[in-house]
DOTI-815883 format. One record per residue: residue number from 1; x, y, z of N, C-alpha, C, O, CB in turn. Coordinates in steps of 0.02 Angstrom, whole numbers. Each point is the difference from the previous one (the first is absolute). Glycine has a CB too. Layout:
<seq: NUM, nc1: X, nc2: Y, nc3: Z, cac1: X, cac2: Y, cac3: Z, cc1: X, cc2: Y, cc3: Z, oc1: X, oc2: Y, oc3: Z, cbc1: X, cbc2: Y, cbc3: Z>
...
***
This chain:
<seq: 1, nc1: -604, nc2: 191, nc3: 223, cac1: 59, cac2: -9, cac3: -42, cc1: 37, cc2: 67, cc3: -5, oc1: -30, oc2: 51, oc3: -18, cbc1: -27, cbc2: -145, cbc3: -47>
<seq: 2, nc1: 121, nc2: 93, nc3: 80, cac1: 40, cac2: 61, cac3: -3, cc1: 16, cc2: 17, cc3: -72, oc1: 9, oc2: -44, oc3: -42, cbc1: 40, cbc2: 18, cbc3: 154>
<seq: 3, nc1: -46, nc2: 90, nc3: -126, cac1: 15, cac2: 25, cac3: -68, cc1: 69, cc2: 30, cc3: -1, oc1: 25, oc2: 24, oc3: 51, cbc1: -147, cbc2: -2, cbc3: -73>
<seq: 4, nc1: 154, nc2: -25, nc3: -36, cac1: 66, cac2: 29, cac3: -10, cc1: -10, cc2: 68, cc3: -33, oc1: -35, oc2: 6, oc3: -51, cbc1: 91, cbc2: -121, cbc3: 40>
<seq: 5, nc1: -25, nc2: 167, nc3: 38, cac1: -5, cac2: 67, cac3: -28, cc1: 33, cc2: 3, cc3: -69, oc1: 47, oc2: -38, oc3: -13, cbc1: -49, cbc2: 87, cbc3: 129>
<seq: 6, nc1: -23, nc2: -5, nc3: -158, cac1: 28, cac2: 8, cac3: -68, cc1: 71, cc2: 25, cc3: 3, oc1: 19, oc2: 39, oc3: 44, cbc1: -134, cbc2: -17, cbc3: -88>
<seq: 7, nc1: 155, nc2: -44, nc3: -4, cac1: 67, cac2: 26, cac3: -11, cc1: -3, cc2: 42, cc3: -63, oc1: -42, oc2: -12, oc3: -44, cbc1: 98, cbc2: -87, cbc3: 100>
<seq: 8, nc1: -12, nc2: 149, nc3: -63, cac1: 1, cac2: 38, cac3: -63, cc1: 24, cc2: -46, cc3: -56, oc1: 41, oc2: -44, oc3: 10, cbc1: -19, cbc2: 152, cbc3: 52>
<seq: 9, nc1: -48, nc2: -97, nc3: -122, cac1: 20, cac2: -39, cac3: -58, cc1: 67, cc2: 27, cc3: -24, oc1: 3, oc2: 55, oc3: -28, cbc1: -124, cbc2: -80, cbc3: -5>
<seq: 10, nc1: 175, nc2: -13, nc3: 43, cac1: 67, cac2: 21, cac3: -18, cc1: 23, cc2: -32, cc3: -66, oc1: 45, oc2: 25, oc3: -33, cbc1: -19, cbc2: -10, cbc3: 154>
<seq: 11, nc1: -57, nc2: -71, nc3: -139, cac1: 15, cac2: -35, cac3: -62, cc1: -65, cc2: -18, cc3: -33, oc1: -52, oc2: -7, oc3: 33, cbc1: 161, cbc2: -38, cbc3: 11>
<seq: 12, nc1: -107, nc2: 37, nc3: -110, cac1: -60, cac2: -18, cac3: -37, cc1: -14, cc2: -75, cc3: 6, oc1: 45, oc2: -39, oc3: 12, cbc1: -25, cbc2: 135, cbc3: -91>
<seq: 13, nc1: -82, nc2: -114, nc3: 70, cac1: -22, cac2: -70, cac3: 0, cc1: 17, cc2: -32, cc3: -67, oc1: -44, oc2: -11, oc3: -42, cbc1: -49, cbc2: 37, cbc3: 124>
<seq: 14, nc1: 156, nc2: -40, nc3: -92, cac1: 23, cac2: -31, cac3: -62, cc1: 4, cc2: -76, cc3: 9, oc1: -3, oc2: -25, oc3: 56, cbc1: 68, cbc2: 129, cbc3: -86>
<seq: 15, nc1: -60, nc2: -138, nc3: -26, cac1: 3, cac2: -73, cac3: 1, cc1: 54, cc2: -24, cc3: 49, oc1: 57, oc2: 23, oc3: -1, cbc1: -96, cbc2: -27, cbc3: -119>
<seq: 16, nc1: 19, nc2: -42, nc3: 164, cac1: 47, cac2: -29, cac3: 48, cc1: 3, cc2: 35, cc3: 67, oc1: 34, oc2: -24, oc3: 45, cbc1: 30, cbc2: -12, cbc3: -141>
<seq: 17, nc1: -99, nc2: 93, nc3: 103, cac1: -1, cac2: 33, cac3: 66, cc1: -54, cc2: -32, cc3: 43, oc1: -48, oc2: -29, oc3: -25, cbc1: 90, cbc2: 137, cbc3: -26>
<seq: 18, nc1: -34, nc2: -101, nc3: 117, cac1: -46, cac2: -30, cac3: 49, cc1: -32, cc2: 57, cc3: 39, oc1: 35, oc2: 45, oc3: 25, cbc1: 34, cbc2: -152, cbc3: -17>
<seq: 19, nc1: -135, nc2: 106, nc3: -2, cac1: -37, cac2: 52, cac3: 35, cc1: -51, cc2: -32, cc3: 47, oc1: -21, oc2: -57, oc3: -10, cbc1: 37, cbc2: 137, cbc3: -87>
<seq: 20, nc1: -36, nc2: -42, nc3: 147, cac1: -57, cac2: -20, cac3: 41, cc1: -64, cc2: 18, cc3: -37, oc1: -4, oc2: 51, oc3: -33, cbc1: 70, cbc2: -34, cbc3: 140>
<seq: 21, nc1: -117, nc2: -60, nc3: -101, cac1: -66, cac2: 17, cac3: -25, cc1: -30, cc2: 53, cc3: 45, oc1: 17, oc2: 3, oc3: 60, cbc1: -34, cbc2: -120, cbc3: -109>
<seq: 22, nc1: -26, nc2: 158, nc3: 22, cac1: -32, cac2: 52, cac3: 39, cc1: -71, cc2: 11, cc3: -26, oc1: -13, oc2: -13, oc3: -59, cbc1: 124, cbc2: 68, cbc3: 82>
<seq: 23, nc1: -154, nc2: -32, nc3: 19, cac1: -69, cac2: 14, cac3: -22, cc1: -19, cc2: 72, cc3: 16, oc1: -59, oc2: 19, oc3: -2, cbc1: 29, cbc2: -139, cbc3: 20>
<seq: 24, nc1: 79, nc2: 160, nc3: -2, cac1: -11, cac2: 70, cac3: 17, cc1: 55, cc2: 25, cc3: 46, oc1: 48, oc2: -36, oc3: 13, cbc1: -172, cbc2: 20, cbc3: -25>
<seq: 25, nc1: 117, nc2: 77, nc3: 35, cac1: 52, cac2: 31, cac3: 41, cc1: 14, cc2: -41, cc3: 63, oc1: -46, oc2: -18, oc3: 37, cbc1: 12, cbc2: 130, cbc3: -82>
<seq: 26, nc1: 98, nc2: -125, nc3: 57, cac1: 23, cac2: -35, cac3: 61, cc1: -38, cc2: -65, cc3: 14, oc1: -18, oc2: -14, oc3: 57, cbc1: 49, cbc2: 125, cbc3: -11>
<seq: 27, nc1: -43, nc2: -150, nc3: -99, cac1: -40, cac2: -61, cac3: 7, cc1: 39, cc2: -65, cc3: -13, oc1: -30, oc2: -53, oc3: -4, cbc1: -68, cbc2: 121, cbc3: -29>
<seq: 28, nc1: 163, nc2: -63, nc3: 27, cac1: 39, cac2: -60, cac3: -16, cc1: 1, cc2: -49, cc3: 59, oc1: -1, oc2: 20, oc3: 58, cbc1: 72, cbc2: 48, cbc3: -137>
<seq: 29, nc1: -69, nc2: -132, nc3: 61, cac1: 8, cac2: -52, cac3: 51, cc1: 60, cc2: -42, cc3: -20, oc1: 53, oc2: 28, oc3: -17, cbc1: -178, cbc2: -30, cbc3: 45>
<seq: 30, nc1: 120, nc2: -63, nc3: -28, cac1: 56, cac2: -43, cac3: -18, cc1: -6, cc2: -28, cc3: -71, oc1: 43, oc2: -40, oc3: -20, cbc1: -31, cbc2: 10, cbc3: 139>
<seq: 31, nc1: -62, nc2: 50, nc3: -156, cac1: -9, cac2: -25, cac3: -68, cc1: 47, cc2: 38, cc3: -48, oc1: -1, oc2: 61, oc3: -3, cbc1: -119, cbc2: -92, cbc3: 28>
<seq: 32, nc1: 161, nc2: -7, nc3: -60, cac1: 48, cac2: 29, cac3: -47, cc1: -11, cc2: -29, cc3: -69, oc1: -33, oc2: -52, oc3: -8, cbc1: 117, cbc2: 67, cbc3: 100>
<seq: 33, nc1: -56, nc2: 18, nc3: -142, cac1: -3, cac2: -27, cac3: -68, cc1: 63, cc2: 18, cc3: -37, oc1: 35, oc2: 48, oc3: 16, cbc1: -160, cbc2: -38, cbc3: -17>
<seq: 34, nc1: 140, nc2: -50, nc3: -50, cac1: 57, cac2: 12, cac3: -45, cc1: -29, cc2: 28, cc3: -64, oc1: -45, oc2: -30, oc3: -29, cbc1: 116, cbc2: -63, cbc3: 81>
<seq: 35, nc1: -45, nc2: 148, nc3: -75, cac1: -21, cac2: 28, cac3: -64, cc1: 26, cc2: -44, cc3: -56, oc1: 61, oc2: -6, oc3: -10, cbc1: -63, cbc2: 124, cbc3: 58>
<seq: 36, nc1: -44, nc2: -148, nc3: -85, cac1: 19, cac2: -44, cac3: -56, cc1: 16, cc2: 38, cc3: -63, oc1: 33, oc2: -26, oc3: -45, cbc1: -104, cbc2: -63, cbc3: 95>
<seq: 37, nc1: 47, nc2: 151, nc3: -54, cac1: 13, cac2: 46, cac3: -55, cc1: 10, cc2: 69, cc3: 30, oc1: -9, oc2: 9, oc3: 61, cbc1: -60, cbc2: -78, cbc3: -144>
<seq: 38, nc1: 89, nc2: 117, nc3: 43, cac1: 5, cac2: 69, cac3: 24, cc1: -70, cc2: 25, cc3: 16, oc1: -45, oc2: -3, oc3: -42, cbc1: 150, cbc2: 24, cbc3: -27>
<seq: 39, nc1: -114, nc2: 5, nc3: 130, cac1: -65, cac2: 25, cac3: 23, cc1: 7, cc2: 70, cc3: 29, oc1: -19, oc2: 12, oc3: 57, cbc1: -18, cbc2: -130, cbc3: -32>
<seq: 40, nc1: 66, nc2: 164, nc3: -64, cac1: 10, cac2: 68, cac3: 25, cc1: -65, cc2: 33, cc3: 22, oc1: 1, oc2: 46, oc3: 40, cbc1: 97, cbc2: -37, cbc3: -116>
<seq: 41, nc1: -155, nc2: -33, nc3: 49, cac1: -65, cac2: 28, cac3: 20, cc1: -13, cc2: -9, cc3: 75, oc1: -42, oc2: 36, oc3: 28, cbc1: 0, cbc2: -59, cbc3: -144>
<seq: 42, nc1: 76, nc2: -23, nc3: 148, cac1: -10, cac2: -11, cac3: 72, cc1: 37, cc2: 51, cc3: 43, oc1: -15, oc2: 8, oc3: 59, cbc1: 2, cbc2: -129, cbc3: -83>
<seq: 43, nc1: 61, nc2: 157, nc3: -6, cac1: 39, cac2: 48, cac3: 38, cc1: -43, cc2: 55, cc3: 31, oc1: 7, oc2: 16, oc3: 58, cbc1: 90, cbc2: -40, cbc3: -133>
<seq: 44, nc1: -142, nc2: 52, nc3: 35, cac1: -43, cac2: 54, cac3: 24, cc1: -52, cc2: -25, cc3: 51, oc1: -30, oc2: 40, oc3: 35, cbc1: 46, cbc2: 18, cbc3: -144>
<seq: 45, nc1: -25, nc2: -124, nc3: 111, cac1: -48, cac2: -29, cac3: 48, cc1: 36, cc2: -20, cc3: 65, oc1: -30, oc2: -33, oc3: 42, cbc1: -40, cbc2: -9, cbc3: -138>
<seq: 46, nc1: 133, nc2: 63, nc3: 104, cac1: 41, cac2: -9, cac3: 60, cc1: 20, cc2: -73, cc3: 13, oc1: 12, oc2: -19, oc3: 57, cbc1: -70, cbc2: 117, cbc3: -11>
<seq: 47, nc1: 63, nc2: -138, nc3: -99, cac1: 31, cac2: -66, cac3: 6, cc1: 75, cc2: 12, cc3: -1, oc1: 28, oc2: 18, oc3: -52, cbc1: -127, cbc2: -81, cbc3: -4>
<seq: 48, nc1: 132, nc2: 54, nc3: 112, cac1: 70, cac2: 18, cac3: 7, cc1: 44, cc2: -62, cc3: 0, oc1: 2, oc2: -37, oc3: 49, cbc1: -35, cbc2: 138, cbc3: 16>
<seq: 49, nc1: 70, nc2: -113, nc3: -120, cac1: 45, cac2: -59, cac3: -2, cc1: 52, cc2: 4, cc3: 57, oc1: 28, oc2: 53, oc3: 13, cbc1: -45, cbc2: -62, cbc3: -138>
<seq: 50, nc1: 29, nc2: -48, nc3: 156, cac1: 50, cac2: -3, cac3: 53, cc1: 55, cc2: -50, cc3: -15, oc1: 47, oc2: -7, oc3: 39, cbc1: -135, cbc2: 39, cbc3: 42>
<seq: 51, nc1: 83, nc2: -65, nc3: -137, cac1: 51, cac2: -49, cac3: -19, cc1: -4, cc2: -17, cc3: -73, oc1: -47, oc2: 21, oc3: -34, cbc1: 45, cbc2: -67, cbc3: 149>
<seq: 52, nc1: 51, nc2: 8, nc3: -139, cac1: -2, cac2: -22, cac3: -69, cc1: 34, cc2: -68, cc3: -6, oc1: 45, oc2: -16, oc3: 40, cbc1: -46, cbc2: 136, cbc3: -81>
<seq: 53, nc1: -20, nc2: -158, nc3: -8, cac1: 29, cac2: -65, cac3: -12, cc1: 68, cc2: 9, cc3: -35, oc1: 8, oc2: 45, oc3: -40, cbc1: -123, cbc2: -98, cbc3: 31>
<seq: 54, nc1: 162, nc2: 10, nc3: 26, cac1: 66, cac2: 3, cac3: -30, cc1: 22, cc2: -70, cc3: -20, oc1: -31, oc2: -50, oc3: 20, cbc1: 61, cbc2: 152, cbc3: 48>
<seq: 55, nc1: 23, nc2: -106, nc3: -108, cac1: 33, cac2: -63, cac3: -16, cc1: -48, cc2: -56, cc3: -21, oc1: -2, oc2: -52, oc3: 32, cbc1: 90, cbc2: 85, cbc3: 48>
<seq: 56, nc1: -125, nc2: -21, nc3: -133, cac1: -45, cac2: -53, cac3: -25, cc1: -65, cc2: -6, cc3: 38, oc1: -36, oc2: -49, oc3: -10, cbc1: 136, cbc2: -9, cbc3: -27>
<seq: 57, nc1: -116, nc2: 105, nc3: 79, cac1: -61, cac2: -3, cac3: 39, cc1: -63, cc2: -4, cc3: -42, oc1: -47, oc2: -35, oc3: 17, cbc1: 105, cbc2: 97, cbc3: 71>
<seq: 58, nc1: -59, nc2: -25, nc3: -145, cac1: -59, cac2: -3, cac3: -43, cc1: -6, cc2: -68, cc3: -33, oc1: -56, oc2: -22, oc3: -14, cbc1: 66, cbc2: 145, cbc3: -7>
<seq: 59, nc1: 45, nc2: -158, nc3: 10, cac1: -4, cac2: -68, cac3: -27, cc1: -38, cc2: -45, cc3: 48, oc1: -40, oc2: -42, oc3: -21, cbc1: 149, cbc2: 58, cbc3: -40>
<seq: 60, nc1: -96, nc2: -8, nc3: 126, cac1: -36, cac2: -39, cac3: 51, cc1: -74, cc2: 20, cc3: 0, oc1: -44, oc2: -43, oc3: 1, cbc1: 149, cbc2: 34, cbc3: 69>
<seq: 61, nc1: -119, nc2: 74, nc3: -70, cac1: -69, cac2: 24, cac3: 1, cc1: -39, cc2: -25, cc3: -60, oc1: -58, oc2: -18, oc3: 6, cbc1: 96, cbc2: 121, cbc3: 56>
<seq: 62, nc1: -5, nc2: -106, nc3: -120, cac1: -34, cac2: -23, cac3: -60, cc1: -19, cc2: -74, cc3: 4, oc1: -41, oc2: -23, oc3: -41, cbc1: 104, cbc2: 108, cbc3: -24>
<seq: 63, nc1: -35, nc2: -122, nc3: 112, cac1: -18, cac2: -70, cac3: 9, cc1: -58, cc2: -10, cc3: 49, oc1: -26, oc2: -56, oc3: 7, cbc1: 145, cbc2: 27, cbc3: -31>
<seq: 64, nc1: -140, nc2: 82, nc3: 57, cac1: -57, cac2: -4, cac3: 47, cc1: -63, cc2: -13, cc3: -40, oc1: -12, oc2: 31, oc3: -51, cbc1: 69, cbc2: 47, cbc3: 133>
<seq: 65, nc1: -98, nc2: -125, nc3: -58, cac1: -62, cac2: -17, cac3: -34, cc1: -47, cc2: 61, cc3: -1, oc1: -14, oc2: 29, oc3: 52, cbc1: 26, cbc2: -150, cbc3: -16>
<seq: 66, nc1: -36, nc2: 139, nc3: -96, cac1: -43, cac2: 58, cac3: -7, cc1: -68, cc2: -17, cc3: -29, oc1: -38, oc2: 45, oc3: -18, cbc1: 139, cbc2: 24, cbc3: 4>
<seq: 67, nc1: -117, nc2: -133, nc3: 10, cac1: -62, cac2: -22, cac3: -31, cc1: -64, cc2: 23, cc3: 34, oc1: -53, oc2: 0, oc3: -32, cbc1: 117, cbc2: -95, cbc3: -7>
<seq: 68, nc1: -61, nc2: 114, nc3: 102, cac1: -60, cac2: 22, cac3: 35, cc1: -15, cc2: 74, cc3: -14, oc1: -55, oc2: 23, oc3: 13, cbc1: 77, cbc2: -107, cbc3: 76>
<seq: 69, nc1: 27, nc2: 120, nc3: -115, cac1: -10, cac2: 71, cac3: -15, cc1: -3, cc2: 42, cc3: 64, oc1: 28, oc2: -19, oc3: 51, cbc1: -89, cbc2: -13, cbc3: -155>
<seq: 70, nc1: 27, nc2: 87, nc3: 99, cac1: -7, cac2: 46, cac3: 57, cc1: -43, cc2: -32, cc3: 55, oc1: -37, oc2: -47, oc3: -12, cbc1: 48, cbc2: 146, cbc3: -66>
<seq: 71, nc1: -3, nc2: -72, nc3: 137, cac1: -42, cac2: -23, cac3: 56, cc1: -73, cc2: 19, cc3: -11, oc1: -16, oc2: 44, oc3: -39, cbc1: 115, cbc2: -35, cbc3: 115>
<seq: 72, nc1: -142, nc2: -44, nc3: -40, cac1: -72, cac2: 14, cac3: -4, cc1: -13, cc2: 71, cc3: 27, oc1: 37, oc2: 22, oc3: 44, cbc1: -66, cbc2: -146, cbc3: -30>
<seq: 73, nc1: -20, nc2: 159, nc3: -38, cac1: -51, cac2: -22, cac3: -46, cc1: 16, cc2: 12, cc3: -74, oc1: -37, oc2: -22, oc3: -43, cbc1: -43, cbc2: 44, cbc3: 133>
<seq: 74, nc1: 136, nc2: 13, nc3: -105, cac1: 14, cac2: 16, cac3: -70, cc1: 30, cc2: -59, cc3: -38, oc1: 1, oc2: 1, oc3: -62, cbc1: 16, cbc2: 117, cbc3: 97>
<seq: 75, nc1: 9, nc2: -168, nc3: -1, cac1: 29, cac2: -58, cac3: -32, cc1: -21, cc2: -64, cc3: 34, oc1: -44, oc2: 0, oc3: 44, cbc1: 140, cbc2: 70, cbc3: -81>
<seq: 76, nc1: -63, nc2: -124, nc3: 18, cac1: -17, cac2: -66, cac3: 29, cc1: 45, cc2: -18, cc3: 58, oc1: -2, oc2: -56, oc3: 26, cbc1: -37, cbc2: 20, cbc3: -138>
<seq: 77, nc1: 81, nc2: 84, nc3: 134, cac1: 46, cac2: -14, cac3: 54, cc1: -32, cc2: 3, cc3: 69, oc1: -61, oc2: 11, oc3: 5, cbc1: 150, cbc2: 35, cbc3: -76>
<seq: 78, nc1: -49, nc2: -56, nc3: 123, cac1: -26, cac2: -4, cac3: 69, cc1: -33, cc2: 65, cc3: 23, oc1: 15, oc2: 55, oc3: -24, cbc1: 75, cbc2: -136, cbc3: 48>
<seq: 79, nc1: -137, nc2: 74, nc3: 23, cac1: -32, cac2: 57, cac3: 31, cc1: 40, cc2: 20, cc3: 62, oc1: 16, oc2: -42, oc3: 42, cbc1: -130, cbc2: 5, cbc3: -84>
<seq: 80, nc1: 130, nc2: 101, nc3: 47, cac1: 41, cac2: 25, cac3: 56, cc1: -30, cc2: -18, cc3: 68, oc1: 36, oc2: -23, oc3: 44, cbc1: 4, cbc2: 116, cbc3: -118>
<seq: 81, nc1: -104, nc2: -82, nc3: 82, cac1: -33, cac2: -14, cac3: 64, cc1: 6, cc2: -73, cc3: 20, oc1: 11, oc2: -15, oc3: 59, cbc1: -89, cbc2: 108, cbc3: -82>
<seq: 82, nc1: 71, nc2: -137, nc3: -25, cac1: 5, cac2: -72, cac3: 15, cc1: 72, cc2: -19, cc3: 17, oc1: 11, oc2: -44, oc3: 42, cbc1: -109, cbc2: 21, cbc3: -117>
<seq: 83, nc1: 146, nc2: 55, nc3: 42, cac1: 70, cac2: -14, cac3: 17, cc1: 12, cc2: 19, cc3: 73, oc1: 30, oc2: -38, oc3: 38, cbc1: 7, cbc2: 58, cbc3: -158>
<seq: 84, nc1: -61, nc2: 39, nc3: 140, cac1: 9, cac2: 24, cac3: 69, cc1: -35, cc2: -45, cc3: 50, oc1: 26, oc2: -13, oc3: 54, cbc1: -15, cbc2: 129, cbc3: -97>
<seq: 85, nc1: -71, nc2: -139, nc3: 26, cac1: -40, cac2: -41, cac3: 46, cc1: 19, cc2: -73, cc3: 1, oc1: -2, oc2: -32, oc3: 53, cbc1: -89, cbc2: 112, cbc3: -71>
<seq: 86, nc1: 108, nc2: -108, nc3: -40, cac1: 10, cac2: -73, cac3: -6, cc1: 73, cc2: -20, cc3: -12, oc1: 17, oc2: -59, oc3: 9, cbc1: -132, cbc2: 52, cbc3: -51>
<seq: 87, nc1: 157, nc2: 55, nc3: 22, cac1: 71, cac2: -14, cac3: -8, cc1: 17, cc2: -49, cc3: -56, oc1: -37, oc2: -6, oc3: -49, cbc1: 48, cbc2: 30, cbc3: 168>
<seq: 88, nc1: 45, nc2: -59, nc3: -109, cac1: 25, cac2: -46, cac3: -51, cc1: -47, cc2: -58, cc3: -14, oc1: 0, oc2: -27, oc3: -55, cbc1: 114, cbc2: 58, cbc3: 90>
<seq: 89, nc1: -155, nc2: -49, nc3: 13, cac1: -49, cac2: -55, cac3: -11, cc1: -44, cc2: 17, cc3: -60, oc1: -11, oc2: -42, oc3: -44, cbc1: 12, cbc2: 13, cbc3: 167>
<seq: 90, nc1: -26, nc2: 90, nc3: -126, cac1: -42, cac2: 24, cac3: -56, cc1: 41, cc2: 1, cc3: -64, oc1: -24, oc2: -24, oc3: -52, cbc1: -44, cbc2: 94, cbc3: 131>
<seq: 91, nc1: 128, nc2: -43, nc3: -77, cac1: 41, cac2: 5, cac3: -61, cc1: 16, cc2: -69, cc3: -28, oc1: -5, oc2: -10, oc3: -60, cbc1: 53, cbc2: 117, cbc3: 103>
<seq: 92, nc1: -28, nc2: -153, nc3: -1, cac1: 20, cac2: -67, cac3: -24, cc1: -60, cc2: -39, cc3: -26, oc1: 7, oc2: -38, oc3: -48, cbc1: 86, cbc2: 38, cbc3: 131>
<seq: 93, nc1: -151, nc2: 10, nc3: -53, cac1: -60, cac2: -36, cac3: -22, cc1: -27, cc2: 29, cc3: -66, oc1: -16, oc2: -38, oc3: -45, cbc1: -11, cbc2: 12, cbc3: 166>
<seq: 94, nc1: 22, nc2: 91, nc3: -126, cac1: -33, cac2: 32, cac3: -57, cc1: 47, cc2: 18, cc3: -57, oc1: -22, oc2: 9, oc3: -57, cbc1: -60, cbc2: 35, cbc3: 137>
<seq: 95, nc1: 147, nc2: -39, nc3: -66, cac1: 49, cac2: 23, cac3: -50, cc1: 61, cc2: -45, cc3: 1, oc1: 55, oc2: 22, oc3: 19, cbc1: -96, cbc2: 96, cbc3: -7>
<seq: 96, nc1: 33, nc2: -181, nc3: -31, cac1: 54, cac2: -49, cac3: 6, cc1: 62, cc2: 16, cc3: -42, oc1: 54, oc2: -26, oc3: 15, cbc1: -141, cbc2: -57, cbc3: 9>
<seq: 97, nc1: 81, nc2: 123, nc3: -75, cac1: 57, cac2: 17, cac3: -43, cc1: 36, cc2: 63, cc3: 23, oc1: 50, oc2: 20, oc3: -30, cbc1: -108, cbc2: -75, cbc3: -65>
<seq: 98, nc1: 34, nc2: 86, nc3: 148, cac1: 28, cac2: 63, cac3: 24, cc1: 73, cc2: -9, cc3: 19, oc1: 19, oc2: -49, oc3: 32, cbc1: -132, cbc2: 83, cbc3: 9>
<seq: 99, nc1: 154, nc2: 14, nc3: -62, cac1: 71, cac2: 0, cac3: 19, cc1: 9, cc2: 37, cc3: 66, oc1: -40, oc2: 44, oc3: 16, cbc1: 75, cbc2: -48, cbc3: -138>
<seq: 100, nc1: 17, nc2: -14, nc3: 159, cac1: 15, cac2: 32, cac3: 64, cc1: 71, cc2: 25, cc3: 0, oc1: 46, oc2: -35, oc3: -22, cbc1: -129, cbc2: -39, cbc3: 81>
<seq: 101, nc1: 94, nc2: 135, nc3: -35, cac1: 67, cac2: 26, cac3: 11, cc1: 19, cc2: -21, cc3: 70, oc1: -32, oc2: 22, oc3: 48, cbc1: 17, cbc2: 78, cbc3: -129>
<seq: 102, nc1: 67, nc2: -141, nc3: 88, cac1: 17, cac2: -26, cac3: 66, cc1: 61, cc2: 34, cc3: 31, oc1: 12, oc2: -8, oc3: 60, cbc1: -59, cbc2: -100, cbc3: -97>
<seq: 103, nc1: 84, nc2: 146, nc3: -2, cac1: 56, cac2: 36, cac3: 29, cc1: 21, cc2: 57, cc3: -46, oc1: -11, oc2: -2, oc3: -61, cbc1: 50, cbc2: -102, cbc3: 120>
<seq: 104, nc1: -10, nc2: 155, nc3: -29, cac1: 28, cac2: 57, cac3: -36, cc1: 64, cc2: 21, cc3: 35, oc1: 10, oc2: -17, oc3: 58, cbc1: -125, cbc2: 56, cbc3: -98>
<seq: 105, nc1: 158, nc2: -3, nc3: 5, cac1: 60, cac2: 28, cac3: 31, cc1: -3, cc2: 76, cc3: -7, oc1: -19, oc2: 26, oc3: -52, cbc1: 86, cbc2: -130, cbc3: 27>
<seq: 106, nc1: -47, nc2: 137, nc3: 77, cac1: 4, cac2: 73, cac3: -1, cc1: 72, cc2: 20, cc3: -13, oc1: 45, oc2: -20, oc3: 38, cbc1: -144, cbc2: 31, cbc3: 42>
<seq: 107, nc1: 110, nc2: 28, nc3: -133, cac1: 66, cac2: 25, cac3: -15, cc1: 3, cc2: 73, cc3: 17, oc1: -45, oc2: 38, oc3: -19, cbc1: 61, cbc2: -123, cbc3: -73>
<seq: 108, nc1: 35, nc2: 106, nc3: 127, cac1: 7, cac2: 70, cac3: 18, cc1: 38, cc2: 37, cc3: -54, oc1: 43, oc2: -28, oc3: -33, cbc1: -45, cbc2: -2, cbc3: 155>
<seq: 109, nc1: -15, nc2: 94, nc3: -131, cac1: 37, cac2: 39, cac3: -49, cc1: 59, cc2: 34, cc3: 33, oc1: 8, oc2: -1, oc3: 61, cbc1: -112, cbc2: 18, cbc3: -129>
<seq: 110, nc1: 145, nc2: 14, nc3: 27, cac1: 62, cac2: 31, cac3: 25, cc1: -9, cc2: 71, cc3: 24, oc1: 49, oc2: 35, oc3: 14, cbc1: 13, cbc2: -108, cbc3: -92>
<seq: 111, nc1: -124, nc2: 96, nc3: 84, cac1: -13, cac2: 68, cac3: 20, cc1: -8, cc2: 47, cc3: -59, oc1: -25, oc2: 56, oc3: 8, cbc1: 88, cbc2: -78, cbc3: 95>
<seq: 112, nc1: -43, nc2: 0, nc3: -162, cac1: -8, cac2: 39, cac3: -61, cc1: -53, cc2: -30, cc3: -45, oc1: -5, oc2: 17, oc3: -59, cbc1: 124, cbc2: 17, cbc3: 67>
<seq: 113, nc1: -159, nc2: -79, nc3: 19, cac1: -53, cac2: -31, cac3: -39, cc1: 22, cc2: -61, cc3: -39, oc1: -40, oc2: -29, oc3: -36, cbc1: -11, cbc2: 140, cbc3: 29>
<seq: 114, nc1: 114, nc2: -130, nc3: 12, cac1: 26, cac2: -58, cac3: -36, cc1: 5, cc2: -59, cc3: 46, oc1: 19, oc2: 6, oc3: 59, cbc1: 45, cbc2: 69, cbc3: -136>
<seq: 115, nc1: -82, nc2: -135, nc3: 51, cac1: 5, cac2: -61, cac3: 40, cc1: 72, cc2: -24, cc3: 2, oc1: 14, oc2: -51, oc3: 32, cbc1: -131, cbc2: 21, cbc3: -62>
***
């Protein structure tokens, strides 16, 4: 599995920002997360936000089913290894209430950081 090199942290992990998950230096893959609250503590751990939700995006995120909590082993959510090995078959069988993000739009900024 190819890894994505770290980017410098240019913005803080505030509510609504999107970052890649990481487990150490230059260890990012395709797993991403949305900060549901301000998580500035992640900045020093090199979680580098690369996007943010706009125009009611948090309203949509707040509708995502959260009853499973964190992923295993710390919560009742899916196990990463099983997702990689078994895919959606595992998720649909074991987590029938799981929400899925089926599309996103990328908005470009004007070069000054404004959308």
